[in-house]
C-alpha positions in Angstrom: -5.6 25.1 4.5 -4.3 24.6 1.1 -4.8 22.0 -1.2 -2.7 18.9 -0.9 -1.6 17.0 -3.9 -1.8 13.5 -4.7 1.4 12.5 -3.4 0.9 14.3 0.1 -2.4 12.4 0.5 -0.5 9.0 -0.5 2.3 9.7 2.1 -0.6 10.6 4.8 -2.6 7.6 3.9 0.7 5.4 4.6 1.8 7.3 7.7 -1.7 6.7 9.2 -1.6 2.7 8.1 2.3 2.6 10.0 0.5 4.4 13.2 -2.2 1.4 12.7 -4.7 4.4 12.8 -6.7 3.0 9.9 -9.9 5.3 11.0 -7.4 8.0 10.0 -6.4 6.3 6.9 -10.3 6.0 5.6 -10.7 9.7 6.3 -8.5 10.2 3.2 -10.6 7.8 1.0 -13.7 8.5 -0.6 -16.7 6.7 1.0 -17.1 4.7 -1.9 -13.6 4.0 -2.9 -12.6 0.2 -3.7 -9.5 -1.1 -2.5 -8.5 -4.5 -4.8 -5.9 -7.0 -3.8 -5.7 -8.9 -7.2 -3.1 -11.6 -6.0 -5.4 -12.8 -3.9 -8.4 -12.0 -5.9 -10.1 -10.2 -3.0 -12.0 -6.5 -3.4 -13.0 -4.6 -0.2 -16.3 -2.6 -1.7 -15.4 0.5 0.7 -13.1 2.0 3.3 -14.9 0.5 6.2 -14.1 -2.9 4.9 -10.7 -2.2 4.2 -10.5 -0.7 8.0 -11.9 -4.1 9.3 -9.6 -6.4 7.7 -6.5 -4.3 8.8 -8.1 -4.1 12.4 -8.5 -7.9 12.4 -4.9 -8.5 11.0 -3.4 -10.6 14.1 -0.3 -8.7 14.4 0.6 -4.9 13.9 2.3 -3.7 10.6 4.7 -0.7 10.1 5.1 0.6 7.1 8.0 2.5 5.4 7.7 4.4 1.8 10.8 3.2 -0.1 9.8 5.0 -3.3 6.6 7.2 -4.6 6.2 8.5 -8.5 3.4 10.6 -8.8 1.7 11.6 -12.4 -1.4 13.5 -12.1 -4.1 11.9 -10.1 -2.1 8.7 -10.2 0.3 7.6 -7.4 2.5 4.4 -7.1 4.1 3.6 -4.1 6.8 0.7 -3.2 6.5 0.1 0.6 8.5 -1.9 3.0 6.2 -3.2 5.5 6.8 -5.7 8.4 4.9 -7.0 11.6 8.1 -8.2 13.4 8.0 -11.4 11.9 7.3 -11.1 8.0 8.7 -8.7 6.0 7.2 -7.6 2.5 6.8 -5.1 -0.1 3.5 -3.5 -1.2 3.1 -1.9 -4.4 0.0 0.5 -4.6 -1.5 2.1 -7.1 -3.6 5.1 -5.7 -6.3 7.1 -7.7 -6.7 10.3 -6.1 -9.1 13.1 -7.0 -10.3 16.4 -5.2 -8.0 15.7 -2.2 -9.4 12.0 -1.5 -8.4 8.4 -2.4 -11.2 7.0 -4.8 -9.5 3.7 -6.0 -6.6 1.7 -4.6 -5.1 -1.3 -6.1 -2.4 -3.1 -4.2 -0.2 -5.9 -4.9 1.6 -7.7 -2.1 4.2 -10.1 -3.8 5.9 -12.9 -1.9 9.9 -13.1 -2.3 10.8 -16.5 -3.7 14.3 -18.2 -4.2 15.8 -17.3 -7.7 16.0 -20.4 -10.2 19.7 -22.1 -10.1 19.2 -22.0 -14.0 19.9 -18.3 -13.8 23.0 -18.2 -11.5 25.5 -17.7 -14.0 24.2 -14.5 -14.9 22.9 -13.1 -11.6 23.7 -12.0 -8.3 21.7 -11.3 -5.3 20.4 -7.8 -4.4 22.4 -6.4 -1.6 19.8 -5.6 1.4 
């Protein structure tokens, strides 16, 4: 079996997340990998903790990669995520070494209405 690129690993991880196959996703992670969610100030100290958080989410996520940029051992993804009620984007920074994810930092920003004071110079982005 050939060596998979960091981009391939990130794609496979998101595919497993989209399938809600969290056991499969953590096979792509180093057992000591940490997952950080800075916006909520949370750290999962290992893939098992990440798996348990996701298995206990009160819904079922679907994920679709909108953009992926890879540079060496770093992969950044912009992913559309929905549970049927909530739709959000995830911005994920993967560090991948020797074919496994060794660190993952994810940002789950919430959308907000544009301030009125900018309306003279901006238009809504088409969806």
